[in-house]
N, C-alpha and C positions, 0 to 999 in steps of 0.2 A: 504494500500500500504506500502511495506517495505521501509526502509530508509537505504540502504547500498551502499557503494562505489563499483565501478567496481572491484577494487582490492579485496574486500571482496568476491565478487562473484567468482573471479578467484580462490580463495583459495578452493572453493568447487569442482573445476575441476582438481586440482593437483592429479596426480596418474592415471588419465584416460589414457588408451592405445589408444590415438587418437591425431590428430593435436591439438585439443582443450587442451588436457592434456599437450602436449609439450609447447604450448603457455602459458598456466597457470603457468607451472613451471618456464619459463623464467620471467614472470611478478613477481612472488612471490620472486624469487631470485635477482631481480633487485632492489638494494637499492635506486636508484634514481627515480623509478616509482612513478607517482603522486597518492599515496595511498588513498587519500581522495576524489579524483575527481569522479564525476558522469557525467561529460560533455564529450560527444563524441568528439567534436573538440579539446578540451584540450588534451585528451588521444591520439587521432589520430596524432596530431602535434608532441607529444612526441615520438610516435612510428616511425614516418617518420624520425625523427632526430636520433633515437636510434634503428635501426632495429635489430631483433633477428635472429640468424642463424637458418634456418629451420622453420621459422614461418612467414607466409605471412600476409599482411594487409587484405586480403580477410578473413582469419581466424578471425582476429579482428572484422571485420564487422559482421560476422556471430555470434560471441560471444557477441558483444554488443547488437544485436537484441535479442538474447537469454536472456541477462541480463535485458533488458527492460521488457520482458515478465515475467521473474522471479520476478521482483519487484512488479508486479501486484497481485501476489498470495501468 
């Protein structure tokens, strides 16, 4: 199993022409994002307090599930 933060996973999505890519770009450009966190609740709380234009929490939920699966392989 891999040991990477959600932020590190987001860096793999930057540049995609999709909602995931837009979300990832916001995350990578956000200097205050919890870069070392692997915890869903911690990141979700941060995103609820700091929403991104054009990026929904539904996208985050989908990406976090993808992140958990990515860690397994």
